[in-house]
N, C-alpha and C positions, 0 to 999 in steps of 0.2 A: 479608626473604623471606616471613615469615608474613603480612605485610600484603598482599602480592600474592595469596597463597593465599586469604586471607579475601575479597578482592575478587572473585576468580573463583568462590568458593563462593556469594557473595551474588547474583551476576548471574542465574543460572538461577532462583533463588527469586523475584526481581523479575519475570522474564519470566512465570513461572507465575502470579504474582498479577495481572499485567496480563491474561493470558489469562482468568483467572477473572473479572476485572472485565468483560471483553468479553462473556463467556458470560452473566453476570448481566444485563448491559445488553440483550443480545439477547433473553433470556427476558422481561425486563420489557417490551420492545417487543412481543413476541409476545402477552403477556397483555393489553397495552393494545389490540392489534388484535382479539383475541378478544372483549374487553369492548365495543369499538365495534361489532362485527358483531352481538353479542347485543342491544345497544341499538337498532341499525337494525331487526332483526327484530321486536323488541318494539314499536317505533314503527309499523312497517308493520301489525302485527297490531292495535294499538289504533286506527289510522286505519280499517282495514277494519271493525272492530266498531262504531265510532261513526258511520261513514257510512251504515250500514244500519239 
């Protein structure tokens, strides 16, 4: 009986860790997108400077 109780106790923890992994993954994607946008603006700024 204690084995079943332990199994049910562990399942929510695994789901929480999966949710945390998804959140970290989404945050990393968001930071990469912000980094890409900054690089695009920087690139456009440098092109404007060196074309004039």
